[in-house]
C-alpha positions as CSV (number, residue, x, y, z in Angstrom):
1,M,45.9,-23.5,12.3
2,A,47.1,-20.9,14.7
3,R,50.3,-21.8,16.5
4,L,51.4,-20.6,19.8
5,P,54.9,-19.2,20.2
6,I,57.3,-21.6,21.9
7,L,57.7,-20.3,25.5
8,K,59.6,-21.7,28.4
9,T,57.5,-24.1,30.4
10,R,57.7,-24.6,34.2
11,T,56.9,-27.5,36.4
12,T,54.1,-26.7,38.9
13,E,51.4,-28.1,41.0
14,L,48.1,-28.3,39.2
15,I,45.4,-27.4,41.6
16,G,41.8,-28.5,41.1
17,L,38.6,-27.1,42.7
18,T,36.0,-29.2,44.5
19,T,32.3,-28.3,44.2
20,D,32.3,-26.9,47.7
21,G,35.2,-24.5,46.9
22,R,38.2,-26.5,48.4
23,K,41.5,-26.4,46.4
24,L,43.1,-29.9,46.0
25,L,46.3,-31.0,44.4
26,W,45.2,-32.7,41.1
27,S,48.6,-33.4,39.6
28,T,51.9,-31.9,38.8
29,G,53.0,-31.0,35.3
30,E,54.6,-28.6,32.8
31,V,52.7,-25.5,32.1
32,Q,53.4,-23.3,29.1
33,P,52.4,-19.6,29.4
34,I,49.7,-18.5,26.9
35,D,47.3,-15.6,26.5
36,A,44.9,-17.2,24.0
37,F,43.6,-20.7,23.0
38,E,45.4,-22.5,20.3
39,T,42.8,-22.9,17.5
40,T,42.1,-25.0,14.4
41,D,39.8,-24.6,11.5
42,G,40.3,-20.8,11.0
43,G,39.9,-20.0,14.7
44,R,36.5,-21.4,15.4
45,W,37.6,-24.5,17.3
46,I,40.0,-24.5,20.3
47,K,42.5,-27.2,21.0
48,S,40.9,-29.2,23.7
49,G,43.0,-30.0,26.8
50,H,43.9,-29.0,30.3
51,Y,44.5,-25.4,31.0
52,V,45.3,-23.2,34.0
53,I,42.9,-20.3,34.5
54,D,42.9,-17.5,36.9
55,W,39.7,-18.3,38.9
56,E,38.9,-15.8,41.7
57,G,42.6,-15.0,42.1
58,H,43.8,-18.6,42.2
59,A,45.5,-20.7,39.5
60,I,43.0,-23.5,38.9
61,T,43.3,-26.4,36.5
62,V,40.4,-27.1,34.1
63,H,39.7,-29.1,31.0
64,C,38.4,-27.0,28.1
65,G,36.7,-28.3,25.0
66,N,34.5,-27.2,22.2
67,M,30.7,-26.9,22.3
68,C,28.7,-26.9,19.1
69,D,27.4,-23.4,19.6
70,G,30.9,-21.9,19.8
71,Q,31.1,-21.8,23.6
72,V,33.8,-23.6,25.6
73,S,33.1,-26.5,27.9
74,L,34.8,-25.9,31.2
75,Q,35.3,-28.8,33.7
76,F,37.1,-28.2,36.9
77,M,39.6,-30.9,37.9
78,C,38.7,-32.4,41.3
79,G,35.2,-31.1,40.9
80,K,32.0,-32.6,39.6
81,M,32.3,-34.6,36.4
82,S,29.9,-32.4,34.5
83,S,31.1,-29.4,32.5
84,D,29.7,-25.9,32.2
85,A,29.2,-24.1,28.9
86,V,31.0,-20.7,29.0
87,P,31.5,-18.1,26.3
88,R,35.0,-18.3,24.9
89,A,35.3,-14.5,25.4
90,F,34.8,-15.0,29.1
91,V,37.4,-17.8,29.5
92,E,40.2,-16.7,27.2
93,P,41.2,-13.6,29.2
94,M,41.7,-15.8,32.3
95,L,44.3,-18.1,30.6
96,P,47.8,-17.9,32.1
97,G,48.8,-21.3,30.8
98,V,48.2,-24.6,29.1
99,V,49.3,-27.9,30.6
100,V,51.8,-29.6,28.3
101,R,50.8,-33.1,27.3
102,D,53.1,-35.9,28.4
103,P,53.1,-38.6,25.8
104,E,54.4,-41.2,28.3
105,A,51.6,-40.4,30.8
106,E,49.0,-40.5,28.1
107,A,50.2,-43.9,26.9
108,D,50.2,-45.2,30.5
109,I,46.6,-44.0,30.9
110,L,45.5,-45.8,27.8
111,V,47.1,-49.1,29.0
112,R,45.3,-48.7,32.3
113,I,42.0,-48.0,30.7
114,R,42.4,-51.1,28.5
115,Q,43.2,-53.2,31.5
116,L,40.2,-51.9,33.5
117,T,37.9,-52.7,30.5
118,K,39.3,-56.2,30.3
119,D,38.9,-56.7,34.1
120,L,35.3,-55.5,33.9
121,Q,34.5,-57.8,31.0
122,Q,36.0,-60.8,32.9
123,R,34.1,-59.9,36.0
124,R,30.8,-59.9,34.0
125,D,31.6,-63.0,32.0
126,V,30.9,-65.6,34.7
127,P,28.6,-68.7,34.6
128,H,25.8,-67.3,36.6
129,R,25.3,-64.4,34.2
130,Q,25.0,-66.5,31.0
131,R,21.7,-66.5,29.3
132,G,22.3,-68.8,26.3
133,R,23.9,-68.3,22.8
134,I,22.8,-66.6,19.6
């Protein structure tokens, strides 16, 4: 697995891009400078996560993941929920940084997702929706 050199991170605003081209504050976080994706499996697969890319002269936060055909899925934060398939060779030169994962924030997100799932289940499990037993 390719490892990135440890470089100094900096706290910055993470800006997303709406479908109509407006820039919005998505979050704040630590960004580590990089010039290439971290890879696994001999370089074919990138490490999925949030990255900052230089998009038309602006630092925009995106989520990058793997596609089966070797392309990168690119999803703009604050934009539509769908992702676009983009050649890795197109995206990689635009990478000034990767958003450093915050384990506390990720744990908090998982707790919230579990609570939302539980709330949804309770909302649906009411007498007027029952249809018998198996």
